[in-house]
C-alpha positions, -999 to +999 in steps of 0.1 A: +000+000+000+014+034-010+017+061+017+029+097+015+065+092+028+073+129+026+043+137+049+054+111+074+089+125+075+076+160+079+052+151+108+080+132+125+103+162+121+077+186+135+076+165+166+114+163+167+112+125+168+139+103+155+130+072+135+136+051+166+112+073+186+085+070+159+091+032+159+085+031+197+054+053+194+039+030+167+051-004+180+068-009+146+104-019+140+129+009+132+138-008+099+101-007+090+100+031+096+131+035+075+116+015+046+083+034+048+101+068+047+124+056+019+100+037-004+065+050+006+052+015+010+035+002+042+011-025+051-024-015+063-014-024+098+017-002+096-004+027+081-029+024+109-002+024+136+015+055+120-018+073+117-026+066+154+008+077+166+007+109+145-030+117+154-044+113+119-068+090+101-051+063+081-065+077+048-047+110+055-014+091+051-024+075+017-003+086-013-021+104-040-014+106-077+016+129-082+030+127-047+067+131-049+089+100-047+117+096-023+146+120-029+169+111-057+198+090-043+223+107-067+214+144-063+190+144-033+163+163-053+127+161-041+116+171-075+116+135-088+081+120-094+072+084-098+059+072-131+025+058-123+013+046-157+016+010-168+035+001-199+020-024-223+049-048-231+028-071-252+035-051-284+073-051-280+087-066-311+106-058-343+089-024-347+103-011-314+135-032-314+149-033-349+167-065-358+149-085-331+123-108-345+089-111-328+094-148-321+123-141-298+100-121-275+067-136-263+043-124-237+026-148-212-011-150-218 
């Protein structure tokens, strides 16, 4: 389940909590907090625990379309956005990859 990692970090920072303190407040493992803040993925149970500790409803932590992704590991920019559209790979063949015959690529059906 996608959560707004940036919001979670901001709310934690507003309270001057470390990740360890947030972990204690939620009953979650510190590594779980680190993963949630890095990747923006959390189980429903973790989302509920975070919301309770931060005084919010679980839906308030849900990620929305266009939420920024985690900062770029190379430059640290917060201006990087996740690509949320699916790519249809069933049409990949010779027209997109010249010199590669369609029979070399197949899609599971």
